[in-house]
N, C-alpha and C positions, 0 to 999 in steps of 0.2 A: 475532715480532712481525706478521708480513704473512700469517699464519693467524687472529690475533686479527681483524684487520681484515678478512679475508673472511668470518668467520663474525661477525662483527657488522651487517657491510651483508649479507647473506645472513636475516639472522633480523629485520633493520630493514626490509627487504624484503618479508617473509613477514607482521610488525605491518598495515603499509602496505597490500600487495594483497590483502588479505581478500576474499573472492568475492563477500560482500555489497554492498562498498564500488564494485568493479570492476563490479556487474548496476550502481546505482546509477549513474554515469557513464553504464553504456549505453543507460539510460533517461530521462537528462536530470535527472536525482534528485541533488538535496544530498545528501552521503554523511554528513553530519553530522546529517542530522535522520531520525526513523522514517518509515519508509514505510510506509501500511494497504494493506489489499487481501483477500484471498483469499475473495473473494465475486460477486456480482453487486447493478447497480445497479438501484433502480427510485423513483418519483415517487414521494414520501411526506410528507405534510403531518401527521403525527401528533405533531412538534414543529414548533412555529408559528415558530422561527427557521431550520427546515431543508426544503431544496423536496427532496431527494433522501437514503436509505437505502441502507447497505448491507447487503444480506442473507448469512446464512452459504449456502457451495452446498450441503450438504448437509441440513441443519436448518431452511432457511428461518427465520431467526429472525434481526430485526434485532442487528446487531453495532455500529455508530454510524449515528449520521444525519450529514448532509454539504449544505452550503453552497456553492453555484460564484457567488461573488461577483464573481469574478474571472476569468472564464471563460464561451468562448459556445464548442455545439457542442459542448454533452457525449452528445446524443442519442447520439452513435457509437459510445459506450465502454459501452450500456447491454446491448449484445447479447454480451458477453464476461465476459472475467474482468480487471479492471480493476487497476493501482496506480497511489496517489497518493501525494500529501506534501500538508502544510500542518500550521496550528496547532490544535488539539484544545483546544476549551472544554469542560469538564466541568460547567460549572454551568445551560447552560439549557438543558440536556431530560436527560430521564432515562439516557440513553447517550450518550458520549461528541460533540459537536458538532465534526466537522473543516471548516475552511475550507480548501477545498482550494486549492491554489496549481496543482500540475504534478500533472498524469494520463497516464500511459502503459498502453499493452494489448499488453502484450509476446508474440507471437508464437509463442516458446518457451518459455512459461509456459503450463501449464492444468492446469484443476483438477482435484483432488485424487478419487482413485475412494473413493465413498462405502461406506457400511457397509451390506451389501445386506438384513441385519435392521433396520438405521434406519429411519427415517421415508423418504417419495418426495423 
């Protein structure tokens, strides 16, 4: 009986303490919401509802539009590889429009290497 309890506790801990969820806590994010990122930010007004766009690090193509209604000091995140959370709207723009509520610039997260034969 005791062995079963130990196995159950270990299995439950493994499920609840997944690395992505631990990182979400480390960055101050809600672990139940999706985390967006994987690119760099630029000011972009091609979607009327957006103030910025998220561009793919290697292909330089837009991945999503962003609006920072609830935040100030966004410029400090424009020179790095930020992650963010917020509700996504898929009806206002040609790409998802994310109303950013939380943003982080993890120091241990680096951009992926680009394919040398791909776009600059």
